N, C-alpha and C positions, 0 to 999 in steps of 0.2 A: 250174931244172927246167921252165922254159917254162910250159906251160898247167897244170902240176900243183902241188899244195900240197907244201911241203917237209917236212911232219911225217908221223908214222905215223898211219894211220887204223885204226879197229877196228870190226868188225861182230859183233853177237851174233845168231845165228839159231836159232830153236826147232826141236825135233823136231816131227813131224806124224804123224798117223794118218789115212790116207785110207780112203774107202769107208764106214766105220762101219756095215758090214752092207749095207743095200740101196742106198746112195748111190754105186754103182760109177762110178769115174772122175769123180765130181762133188762129193762131200762131203769135207771135210777138217777136222781138229781140231788146233789148235796146242797143244803141250805144253811145260811149263816144264823142259825139258832142252835145253841149248844147246851149240852149237859156237861158238867165238870165233875169228875170223881177223883178224890184224893185217897190214897191207900198207904198204909205202912204196916210193917211186920211187927207183931207183938209176941209176947212169950207164949200165949195160949188163947184159945177161944176165937170167936168171930163176933164183931159188933158192927152194925151199919147205922149211921145217922143219915136220914133223908130229909132234905129241905126242898121246898118248891113243889113242882108237879108230882102228884102221887105220894106226898108225905104222909098222908093218913091211911094209905092203902097198901103200900109196898112193905114187904117183910124187912126186918132189921137184923136177921140172923143169917146163918149159912145158906138158907134157901133163896136169898136174894140172887137175882140173875147174874149180876156182876161177879159175885163171889163164886157161883157155880162155874162160870166160864174161866175165872182165874184158876180154880182147882183143876179144870181140864187142861189148861195151858201148862200148869206146873207138872202135871202128869206127862204131857208131851215132852217137856224139857228134862224129865227124869230127876226132878228135885223134890225134896221132902215138902209136905204140906205144912205151912207155917200158920201160926195165929195171925189174924188180920183185923185191922180196924179201918173202916171206910167212912168217908163223908161224901155224900152225893148231893150235888147242887143241881136240881133238875129244872130245866126250862122248856124241854120238849113235852108237849101234852101227851098224856098216856092214852093209848087206844083210839087215836084220832087219825091214823093213817099218815103220820109224819115220822115214822121210824124210831119210836122211843125204844123198842126192844133191840133194834139193830145198834143203836147208840150204846146201850148197856152191854151188849155182847162184845162189840168192838172195844169198848173201854176195858172190859175184863181181860181180853187178850193183851192189849197194850200195857195195862198196869202190871200184869204178871211178868211180862217181858222186861219192863223197866225195873221191877223189884229184883231181878237177877242180873241187873247191870245193863240191859238193853242190847239189842242186836242179835239175840239168840233165836228169835222167831222171824223167819223170812216173810216177805209180803205174801207169797203163795201159801205158806203155812197159815198165816193169819186169816187169809180169805177162806181156806179150807176149814179151819176151826170155827170161824164165825158162821159159815154156811151150814156146817153140820148141826149147829145149835138152832139157827134161824129156820132152816128147812129149805130156803131158796136164797140165791146170791144177790138179788137185785139191790135191796136196801143196804146190806152189809158192804157190798163192793163200793157203792157211792159213799158210804160213811168212811170207809178206809182210805179211799183214794181221792175223793173230792170231785168236783166238776160233774160231768155227764158220763155215766158208766154204762157199758154194755156187758152183761154177764151171761154166762152159759155154763153148762157142764159138758165135759169132754171125757168119755170113758169113765164117768162117775166123778171126775175131778172138777171142782169149781174153777172157772177161769173168768177173767174180766179185762176189758180194755177201757182206759180212761181217755176222754176227749175234752177239749176246752169248749166252753159254752161261748157263743158269740157275745161280744161286749154289749150289744144293744138289748139283750134279753133281760127283762126285769120281772122276776117272779113275784107273785103275791099269793099268800095263803089265806083262805077263809076257813077258820078253825071252828068246827062244829061244837055245840055246847055239851054234847053227850058222847061217851065212848061207844064203840061198836066192836064186837068180837070179830077178829080176823077169821076165825073158824066159821062163824055164822055167814060172813060175807062170801067166803070161798064155797061154802056148802050150797049156795044158790046157783052155782055155775053148772051148766049141763056137762055131761061127760063127753058129748060129741057135738060138733058144729058142722054145717054144710061146707063143702069144699069152696064154694063161692065166698062165704064169709071169711074163711081162713085166708084165701087169696087176697081179698080186699084189705084185710088187716095187715098182711105182710107188706103190701105196697105202701100203706100208710106208715108202718114202722120204718121202712127203708127211707121214706121221705122225711121222717122226723129226724133222723140222723143229720141229714143235710140242713134242715130248717134250724135246728138248735145250734149247729156249729158254723154255718156259713150263710144261710139265707132265712133270717127270721121272718121275712114277709110271708113265708109259706107255712107258718106255724098253725094257722087255723085249719087248713086242710090236713096238715100232717098229724094233728092230735085227734083226728076223728077215729073213734073206736067202734068196732062192731063185735068184739069178742067177749067182753065181760061186763061193761058198765051197766048196760040196760037190764041185764039179768039181775043185777043187784038193786034195782029200783025199789022193790018191796021193802027192803031193809033200810033204805035211806032216801025216801021220796023227796025230802027237802033239799038234800044234796044234789040230786039229779035235776030238780027244778032250778036250782041256782046255776048248774052247768048249762042247762038248756037256755036260760035267760042270757047268760054271758055270751054263749056261742051265737045266739040270735042277733046279738049286738055286735058281732064280729070279733069277740074276744076269745082267743084260744083258752079253753078251760076244760079240766078233766077232774075226775075223782082222784084224790091223792092216795096212792096205795090202795088198801082195801077200804078206805073211807073211814068215817063219813066226811072228812074235811075235803075241801076243793082247792085245787091249784090252778091259778090263771097265769098266763105267760104274756105279760105286756111287753112292750118294747119302747125304746126312746122315741121312735117314730110314731107309735100309737100308745102313749102312756095310759095307765089304768089308775083310777082313783079308787082304792079299796073301800073307802068309807061310803062311796056312792052306791056300792053293791052289797054291803054287809047286812045280812038279815038280822033281825032283832035277836039278841042273846048270843049271836056268833061274834067272833073276833076276826077282823080283817086287817091285814098288814102286808106291806111289802117286805120281802125277805130276800136279800141278795144271795146269789150263788156262792157257795163255799168252794173255793178252787183248790184247797190243799188237803181236805180230809181230816180225819182225826189225828191228833198230835199229842206227844208228851210235852207238857208245859213245864218249863223251869223258871224259877224266880230270877228276875233280872237284878 
C-alpha cells in the first residue's frame, strides 16, 4: 500500500448545532449523536456503503462528500490518490441543521490522516481544510474540537477557541421531519441590518459565552436572536412556532443551525421533558454535549 496503512481506520464524528441563537456563523455546540465512517485503502476504484440516515439518497462513489474531502487531504499531504472503500454508519439526520455535512467533512480529513499513519495533519490544518469545504467554520470547529466553540476568520484563516460547557446544561434536540436547504435558509437573510440590531445581537452573543460556560441561569436572555431567525420564518414556520412556544414557557430555545430542527437548552435546575414539547411527526430527545470532538476510533 505504499504510504498507507494496511488496516481499516474508523472515525466517529459528532452532530453539531451552530449559531445557538445570536452567535451567527460563529458559535457551535458539539452533541453526542455520531456518524461513524470506516475506510481502507484498496487496489483501485472507490466504493461507499451507506447505512442509516441518507442511505437511499447519498452517492456511493467518488462524489461522496467524505471521499472528496479525503482526496483534498491527500493532496495537502502530497501523497498519491489510492483506491478506497468506505462504510458510513450515519445517525445524524441529513439537512436538518445538526451538522451532517460538517461530520462528513471532518471525517474525511481525519480518515485521510489516519490512513497515512496519523499526526500528519495539524489541528489548524484540519480546521482550514474543513472550513474551505463547508464555507464557514462554526459547525466544523465544534465537530473537530467538541464542547462549545467560538470560530472566526483572521486574515482569511479559520481560527477557533474551544470552551467547556457548564455541567448543568442539558441540551435537547427537536428534529424536524423534513430537510431544508441551507442555501434556501441563507437566501432569506437581508444583506444589511440596522446598527441597533447588530448591537443588540452582539450583546446577547457575549452574554451567551458566559451563560453556557459559567451561568446557565442566563441562557434564556443569552439565546435571544435578532439577526437571522425571524427572517427565516417563511421557510420554517413550524420550527419558529416551536421556538416561540418554548421561549414563552421560559425554555431557552433556538433554531439549530440553518434549521429546521430546534435546539433547547434545559438545565439540571430547570429540566426539560422533550416528549412534552415534541410536535407530531417530529423527534424530540435529550442529547448530551460531546466534550471531545471527532476522534479516530481503534478496536480495544
